[in-house]
ROMI-974332 format. One record per residue (C-alpha): residue number from 1; residue in one letter; x, y, z. Coordinates in steps of 0.5 Angstrom, whole numbers. Layout:
N
  nr rest     X     Y     Z
 NUM    A     X     Y     Z
...
! end
This chain:
496
  nr rest     X     Y     Z
   1    M    37    31    15
   2    Y    41    27    19
   3    L    35    25    22
   4    I    32    22    16
   5    L    39    18    15
   6    L    38    15    22
   7    S    31    13    21
   8    I    34     9    15
   9    L    40     7    18
  10    I    38     5    25
  11    P    32     0    23
  12    L    37    -3    17
  13    L    43    -4    22
  14    T    39    -7    27
  15    G    35   -12    22
  16    V    42   -14    20
  17    L    44   -15    27
  18    L    38   -19    28
  19    L    40   -24    22
  20    V    47   -25    24
  21    S    46   -26    32
  22    G    39   -27    33
  23    A    39   -23    40
  24    G    36   -29    43
  25    K    31   -28    49
  26    R    31   -21    48
  27    L    29   -21    41
  28    S    22   -18    42
  29    V    25   -12    46
  30    V    30   -10    41
  31    T    25   -10    35
  32    G    20    -6    39
  33    T    25    -1    42
  34    C    28     0    35
  35    L    21     1    32
  36    L    19     6    37
  37    L    26    10    36
  38    T    25    10    29
  39    D    18    12    29
  40    A    21    18    34
  41    L    26    20    29
  42    V    21    20    23
  43    I    16    24    26
  44    V    22    29    28
  45    A    24    29    21
  46    L    18    31    18
  47    F    17    37    23
  48    T    24    39    22
  49    A    26    37    15
  50    Y    20    39    12
  51    G    21    43     5
  52    T    29    41     5
  53    S    33    36     1
  54    Y    40    33     2
  55    T    44    30    -3
  56    L    48    24     0
  57    F    53    22    -6
  58    T    53    22   -13
  59    L    52    15   -17
  60    A    54    18   -24
  61    D    54    25   -27
  62    G    47    28   -26
  63    L    45    22   -22
  64    P    45    24   -14
  65    L    42    20    -9
  66    L    38    25    -6
  67    F    33    25     0
  68    A    27    30     1
  69    V    21    31     5
  70    D    15    34     2
  71    E     7    33     3
  72    L     7    26     0
  73    S    13    24     4
  74    V     9    26    10
  75    L     3    22     8
  76    F     6    15     6
  77    A    11    16    12
  78    V     6    17    17
  79    L     2    11    14
  80    A     8     6    14
  81    L    10     8    22
  82    I     3     7    24
  83    V     2     0    21
  84    M     9    -3    22
  85    T     9    -1    29
  86    C     2    -4    30
  87    A     4   -10    26
  88    G    11   -11    29
  89    F     8   -11    36
  90    F     2   -16    34
  91    S     8   -21    32
  92    F    11   -21    39
  93    V     5   -26    40
  94    Y     4   -29    33
  95    M    11   -31    32
  96    K    12   -34    39
  97    H    11   -41    36
  98    E    14   -40    29
  99    Q    21   -42    27
 100    K    27   -37    26
 101    A    23   -31    29
 102    H    30   -28    29
 103    R    30   -28    21
 104    Y    23   -25    21
 105    Y    24   -19    25
 106    G    31   -18    22
 107    F    28   -17    15
 108    Y    22   -14    18
 109    L    26    -8    20
 110    I    30    -8    14
 111    V    23    -7    10
 112    F    22    -1    15
 113    A    28     2    13
 114    V    27     1     6
 115    L    20     4     6
 116    N    23    10    10
 117    A    28    11     4
 118    L    22    11    -1
 119    C    18    16     3
 120    F    24    21     3
 121    A    27    19    -4
 122    G    28    26    -8
 123    N    29    24   -15
 124    L    27    18   -19
 125    I    34    14   -19
 126    T    34    14   -11
 127    F    27    12   -11
 128    Y    28     6   -16
 129    L    34     4   -12
 130    F    30     3    -6
 131    F    24     0   -10
 132    E    28    -6   -12
 133    I    31    -7    -5
 134    L    24    -7    -2
 135    T    23   -13    -7
 136    L    29   -17    -5
 137    S    28   -15     3
 138    S    20   -17     3
 139    M    21   -23    -1
 140    P    23   -27     6
 141    L    17   -25     9
 142    V    13   -28     4
 143    L    17   -35     4
 144    H    18   -35    12
 145    N    15   -42    13
 146    G    19   -45     8
 147    S    14   -50     5
 148    R    13   -51    -2
 149    E     7   -47    -3
 150    A    11   -41     1
 151    V    17   -42    -4
 152    M    13   -42   -10
 153    A     9   -35    -8
 154    G    16   -32    -6
 155    L    19   -33   -13
 156    K    13   -31   -16
 157    Y    13   -25   -12
 158    L    20   -24   -14
 159    F    19   -25   -22
 160    Y    13   -21   -22
 161    S    16   -15   -19
 162    L    23   -15   -22
 163    C    20   -16   -29
 164    G    15   -10   -27
 165    A    21    -6   -25
 166    Y    25    -7   -31
 167    M    20    -4   -35
 168    A    20     2   -31
 169    L    27     2   -32
 170    L    27     2   -39
 171    G    22     8   -38
 172    I    27    12   -34
 173    Y    32    12   -39
 174    F    28    15   -44
 175    V    25    20   -39
 176    Y    33    22   -37
 177    R    34    23   -44
 178    Y    29    28   -46
 179    S    28    32   -39
 180    G    36    32   -37
 181    T    33    31   -30
 182    L    30    26   -25
 183    T    29    30   -19
 184    F    21    30   -17
 185    T    18    37   -19
 186    A    11    38   -18
 187    G     7    39   -24
 188    G    13    34   -28
 189    V    19    36   -31
 190    V    18    33   -38
 191    L    16    39   -41
 192    Q    19    44   -36
 193    S    26    42   -36
 194    P    31    46   -40
 195    A    33    40   -44
 196    A    26    38   -46
 197    S    26    45   -50
 198    A    33    44   -52
 199    V    31    38   -56
 200    G    25    41   -58
 201    L    20    36   -55
 202    T    14    40   -55
 203    V    14    41   -63
 204    N    17    34   -64
 205    P    11    29   -65
 206    S    16    23   -65
 207    A    19    24   -59
 208    V    12    25   -55
 209    S    10    19   -58
 210    L    16    15   -55
 211    L    15    18   -49
 212    L     8    16   -48
 213    I    10     9   -50
 214    M    15     9   -44
 215    A    10    12   -39
 216    M     5     6   -41
 217    F    11     2   -39
 218    M    12     5   -33
 219    L     5     5   -31
 220    I     5    -2   -32
 221    G    12    -4   -29
 222    F    10     0   -23
 223    G     3    -2   -23
 224    V     6    -9   -21
 225    K     7    -8   -14
 226    A     0    -4   -14
 227    G    -3   -11   -16
 228    M    -6    -8   -22
 229    F    -8   -12   -28
 230    P    -5   -16   -32
 231    L     1   -17   -27
 232    H    -3   -18   -21
 233    A    -3   -25   -20
 234    W     3   -25   -15
 235    L    -1   -22    -9
 236    P    -7   -27    -8
 237    A    -1   -32    -8
 238    A     3   -29    -3
 239    H    -2   -27     2
 240    P    -4   -33     5
 241    V     3   -36     6
 242    A     6   -31     9
 243    P     5   -30    17
 244    A    -1   -25    18
 245    P     3   -19    21
 246    A     7   -20    14
 247    S     1   -20    10
 248    A    -2   -14    14
 249    V     5   -10    12
 250    L     4   -13     5
 251    S    -3   -11     4
 252    A    -3    -4     7
 253    V     4    -1     6
 254    I     9    -5     1
 255    V     4    -5    -4
 256    K     3     2    -3
 257    A    10     3    -6
 258    G     7     2   -12
 259    V     2     7   -11
 260    L     7    12    -9
 261    A    12    10   -15
 262    L     6    12   -20
 263    I     4    18   -16
 264    R    11    20   -17
 265    T    12    18   -24
 266    V     5    21   -27
 267    Y     5    28   -23
 268    Y    12    29   -21
 269    I    16    27   -27
 270    F    11    27   -33
 271    G     6    31   -31
 272    A    -1    31   -31
 273    S    -1    36   -37
 274    F     3    31   -41
 275    L    -1    25   -40
 276    R    -8    28   -40
 277    G   -13    27   -46
 278    T    -8    22   -49
 279    W    -9    14   -50
 280    V    -4    13   -44
 281    Q   -10    16   -40
 282    T   -15    12   -43
 283    V   -11     5   -43
 284    W   -10     7   -35
 285    L   -17     8   -33
 286    T   -19     2   -37
 287    L   -14    -3   -33
 288    T   -16     0   -26
 289    L   -23    -1   -27
 290    V   -22    -8   -30
 291    T   -18    -9   -24
 292    V   -23    -6   -19
 293    F   -29   -11   -22
 294    M   -24   -17   -23
 295    G   -21   -17   -16
 296    S   -28   -16   -12
 297    M   -31   -22   -16
 298    L   -25   -26   -14
 299    A   -26   -24    -7
 300    Y   -33   -26    -7
 301    R   -32   -33   -10
 302    E   -26   -34    -5
 303    P   -27   -39     1
 304    V   -20   -38     5
 305    L   -20   -32     9
 306    K   -13   -29     8
 307    K   -14   -30     0
 308    R   -21   -27     0
 309    L   -17   -21     3
 310    A   -12   -21    -2
 311    Y   -16   -21    -8
 312    S   -20   -15    -4
 313    T   -13   -11    -4
 314    V   -13   -12   -11
 315    S   -19    -9   -12
 316    Q   -18    -3    -7
 317    L   -12    -1    -9
 318    S   -14     0   -16
 319    Y   -20     5   -13
 320    I   -13     9   -11
 321    L   -10     8   -18
 322    F   -17    10   -22
 323    G   -17    17   -18
 324    L   -10    18   -20
 325    A   -12    16   -27
 326    V   -18    21   -27
 327    M   -13    27   -26
 328    D   -18    31   -23
 329    V   -16    35   -16
 330    Q   -22    32   -12
 331    S   -21    25   -15
 332    V   -13    25   -13
 333    N   -16    28    -6
 334    G   -20    21    -6
 335    S   -14    17    -8
 336    L   -10    20    -3
 337    L   -15    19     3
 338    H   -16    12     1
 339    V    -9    11     1
 340    L    -9    12     9
 341    A   -16     9    10
 342    H   -15     3     6
 343    G    -8     2     9
 344    L   -11     2    16
 345    I   -17    -2    15
 346    K   -14    -7    11
 347    A    -8    -8    16
 348    S   -14    -9    21
 349    L   -17   -14    17
 350    F   -11   -18    16
 351    L    -9   -18    24
 352    C   -16   -20    25
 353    A   -15   -26    21
 354    G    -9   -27    24
 355    A   -12   -27    31
 356    I   -17   -32    29
 357    I   -12   -37    26
 358    Y    -8   -36    32
 359    T   -13   -37    37
 360    T   -17   -42    33
 361    G   -13   -45    28
 362    R   -19   -44    23
 363    T   -17   -41    16
 364    R   -24   -42    12
 365    V   -30   -37    12
 366    D   -35   -43    13
 367    E   -31   -46    19
 368    L   -32   -39    23
 369    R   -40   -40    24
 370    G   -40   -37    32
 371    I   -34   -34    32
 372    G   -37   -27    34
 373    K   -39   -31    41
 374    E   -32   -33    42
 375    M   -28   -27    40
 376    P   -33   -21    40
 377    L   -28   -16    41
 378    T   -24   -18    35
 379    M   -30   -19    31
 380    W   -33   -12    33
 381    C   -26    -9    30
 382    Y   -27   -13    24
 383    T   -34   -11    23
 384    I   -33    -4    24
 385    V   -27    -4    19
 386    S   -31    -8    14
 387    L   -36    -2    14
 388    G   -30     2    12
 389    L   -28    -2     6
 390    I   -35    -2     4
 391    G   -36     5     4
 392    I   -41     6    10
 393    P   -41    13    14
 394    P   -38    15    18
 395    T   -31    11    17
 396    G   -25    14    13
 397    G   -27     9     7
 398    F   -34    13     6
 399    I   -30    20     5
 400    S   -25    17     0
 401    K   -30    14    -4
 402    W   -34    20    -4
 403    H   -29    24    -7
 404    L   -27    19   -12
 405    A   -34    18   -14
 406    L   -35    26   -15
 407    G   -28    27   -18
 408    S   -30    22   -23
 409    L   -37    25   -25
 410    S   -33    32   -26
 411    G   -27    30   -29
 412    A   -26    24   -32
 413    P   -26    24   -40
 414    S   -32    21   -44
 415    V   -35    15   -42
 416    F   -31    14   -36
 417    R   -35    20   -33
 418    W   -41    15   -31
 419    L   -37     8   -32
 420    G   -33    10   -26
 421    P   -38    11   -21
 422    V   -42     5   -23
 423    V   -36     0   -23
 424    L   -34     3   -16
 425    L   -41     2   -13
 426    V   -42    -5   -16
 427    S   -35    -7   -13
 428    A   -38    -4    -6
 429    L   -44    -8    -6
 430    L   -39   -14    -8
 431    T   -35   -12    -2
 432    A   -41   -12     3
 433    G   -42   -19     0
 434    Y   -35   -22     1
 435    L   -34   -19     8
 436    L   -40   -18    12
 437    P   -42   -26    12
 438    L   -37   -27    17
 439    T   -40   -22    21
 440    I   -47   -24    20
 441    H   -45   -32    21
 442    G   -40   -30    27
 443    F   -45   -26    31
 444    L   -52   -30    29
 445    P   -50   -37    28
 446    G   -57   -40    28
 447    S   -61   -44    32
 448    D   -57   -50    31
 449    Y   -51   -47    34
 450    D   -49   -50    41
 451    Y   -49   -44    45
 452    A   -47   -48    51
 453    K   -41   -50    49
 454    H   -37   -44    46
 455    V   -32   -41    50
 456    K   -29   -34    50
 457    R   -22   -34    48
 458    E   -20   -27    46
 459    P   -12   -26    44
 460    S    -7   -23    48
 461    P    -7   -15    49
 462    L    -1   -15    45
 463    M    -5   -17    39
 464    T   -12   -14    40
 465    I    -9    -7    42
 466    P    -6    -6    35
 467    I   -12    -8    32
 468    L   -16    -3    36
 469    I   -11     3    35
 470    M   -12     2    27
 471    T   -20     1    28
 472    V   -21     7    32
 473    L   -16    11    27
 474    S   -20     9    21
 475    V   -26    12    24
 476    L   -23    18    26
 477    I   -21    20    19
 478    G   -29    19    17
 479    L   -31    23    23
 480    F   -26    29    22
 481    P   -24    29    15
 482    T   -23    37    14
 483    P   -16    38    17
 484    L   -13    32    12
 485    I   -17    34     6
 486    D   -15    41     7
 487    F    -8    39     7
 488    L    -8    35     1
 489    T   -12    40    -3
 490    R    -6    45    -2
 491    F    -1    41    -5
 492    V    -6    37   -10
 493    R    -7    43   -14
 494    L     0    44   -15
 495    L     0    37   -19
 496    V    -6    37   -23
! end
């Protein structure tokens, strides 16, 4: 378990060192070395500490700072290290012309440390502690350029996130009151703990009603980080102003902290059996489908590339939340597959957008006619991952959405059994409508385009290789999904 602590402490202390000293010309070397070392520590920890837990110290009676490694830790930790490393190396070129790069890299490494802590948190109080720290450490990435727009977006992100976290904290108080424990347990602790039996929770309708209300508070509160309606507005405000690699991390990993929080809350604290068939499930399903459709429509209408991708994130994250809300084995499998597929795809899309902005200075979609002639490799990667986000085989996005649709048809309650797949299909068509025009006009700019004047100007290999890596991985998930599905199914059956 010492490897887990090292995977948190090394990037944390290195980040603080960069904030204090700046590291001068060795900034990229120090950051790159720390990223690779942390990756190695996380990978070894996943193998050696799997299935174990470790109490660092006790915050109060019955509230230990607990770390553990389970299947969910593996999935989210692997996604975090891939995206953080690829976006980090991409930054070495992208941030060359930015001011105060040492501040960016310092907070970037601190965020990596906090993400590792979230992945390895063994109980809800440990998770909540680092969930709050994640907001505070990632906000400087949003307001990095110091413009008024960036500062306002950062404050909006802070306000929304803190309000959501306090809603969740209220629920945590009541969960602890009636269950007596906050340790993550497959299947939940609300109905299974001795404390729940002692207070007669199973035969106490008022207590059950109160806990259902608290569950809804926690779903909305943690759902803020995942961009769920009605508290989603921070996300499209934050992405356009942040540096492109920071946007990639925000969209692919940091918002997944909200998803991880909801999984832990629903399946490891309350339990699917406690929430299934209640008004909480109905409201949650409704909010997710509203978010899926609304996010896609807003993305379709948005002319600025990075903001379009931000609205897309709002929509795609609620694909994941919808599958979780269905509470069926196949739908939860689809959600967890989409966590990985969406993370790789959306990070690739934001890095492609960053490469285009860095190379050409253009930010609007209507300015990018013929971009495929100038940057063919970047645009081919953009096209492939776009097909994955739409759900075209043989990409990982197709596999995850296939399982989401089948899970909805077999396990969703009443009207959601058909409404869910319909909304997902409409959203997929809208996704094609807002992603593929850039490809079409990029490679086929029309007869009036001056082909003689275009100049090929692919960015540095340090920018293209990270994009290529994640593009290839997103396709490999679709080509060889069986090992991953088998791994997920083994532990999802214990949750649902």
